[in-house]
C-alpha positions, -999 to 999 in steps of 0.1 A, spaced: 219 269 143 197 243 128 176 221 152 177 184 148 147 162 155 161 152 189 168 188 200 132 197 189 118 170 212 139 182 242 126 218 240 92 231 251 81 222 216 89 234 181 75 266 166 44 258 145 60 275 115 91 254 118 71 222 121 50 232 91 81 237 70 96 204 81 63 186 74 60 203 40 96 193 32 87 157 41 56 157 19 76 173 -10 101 144 -10 76 116 -10 38 111 -8 27 108 28 -6 100 45 -21 122 71 -16 97 99 21 96 93 25 133 93 3 135 125 26 110 142 57 130 131 42 162 145 35 145 178 71 132 179 83 167 173 64 178 204 34 196 187 2 198 207 -29 182 191 -46 214 182 -15 228 165 -9 195 147 -44 196 133 -40 232 121 -7 222 104 -24 192 88 -52 214 75 -28 239 60 -7 211 44 -40 198 28 -51 232 17 -18 238 0 -19 204 -16 12 190 1 -10 163 17 -38 143 1 -48 109 14 -65 100 -19 -34 108 -39 -13 89 -14 -36 59 -17 -35 59 -55 3 60 -55 6 34 -28 -18 10 -46 -2 15 -80 33 9 -66 25 -21 -44 6 -37 -73 33 -29 -99 64 -37 -79 54 -60 -51 26 -78 -70 2 -73 -42 -35 -80 -46 -63 -55 -37 -70 -71 -4 -35 -67 9 -33 -31 -5 -66 -22 12 -55 -37 45 -22 -18 45 -40 14 36 -65 9 65 -35 3 88 -22 37 77 -55 54 85 -66 61 50 -103 65 45 -124 37 29 -135 59 0 -99 67 -9 -90 30 -6 -119 19 -29 -110 45 -55 -73 36 -54 -80 -1 -58 -106 6 -85 -79 22 -107 -60 -10 -110 -67 -24 -145 -87 -57 -142 -68 -74 -170 -34 -65 -157 -46 -76 -122 -56 -110 -134 -24 -114 -155 -3 -105 -124 -20 -132 -104 -16 -157 -132 21 -148 -136 28 -152 -98 10 -186 -99 30 -197 -129 63 -188 -111 52 -206 -80 39 -236 -99 73 -243 -114 86 -249 -78 58 -273 -70 65 -305 -87 57 -342 -79 26 -336 -58 -10 -344 -61 -31 -319 -80 -53 -309 -51 -23 -304 -28 -7 -282 -55 -39 -262 -60 -41 -256 -23 -6 -244 -21 -11 -221 -51 -43 -208 -36 -27 -200 -2 2 -183 -19 -20 -160 -40 -43 -153 -10 -12 -143 10 -4 -118 -17 -39 -103 -13 -57 -116 -43 -95 -124 -41 -106 -160 -42 -125 -157 -75 -94 -143 -92 -72 -170 -77 -96 -198 -88 -98 -184 -124 -60 -181 -125 -54 -216 -112 -79 -230 -137 -62 -212 -165 -28 -224 -153 -41 -260 -152 -54 -256 -188 -21 -243 -200 -2 -272 -183 -26 -298 -197 -21 -285 -232 17 -285 -228 16 -321 -216 -5 -333 -245 
């Protein structure tokens, strides 16, 4: 009979081998960070010492790697959600990923593609902002890009470029 997550919680605790297999299966399906697997092990009723041993084994067998997780997370959030480095770094910190892994993951984002992504987001937003004073429009664009996690220097450069494009188009 296969145990479910709820039946595992009701027992005295799962067997370490069984918890290791479940955690390895979870890591095989999708990249995970250590803090998420640690939380799962705790939910499954594992004691702290056993959970740390399982985490160490998962890392040694390459099922779990916070650096790899951070790189995949950063790449996906940048590519699909158009997040900036500040938002990516914040979310990774919330997940308990180390600062070195965060810096490396954010450093792998191509600077040109990063700027172009910010510019494209601002172009799309700018189309919706019509009939308002330039400084109000710039403020709204800045806050929008900052909310997406882009750094202020990138935002200012993108807004300046956008203004240049729009001035040329109007001429």
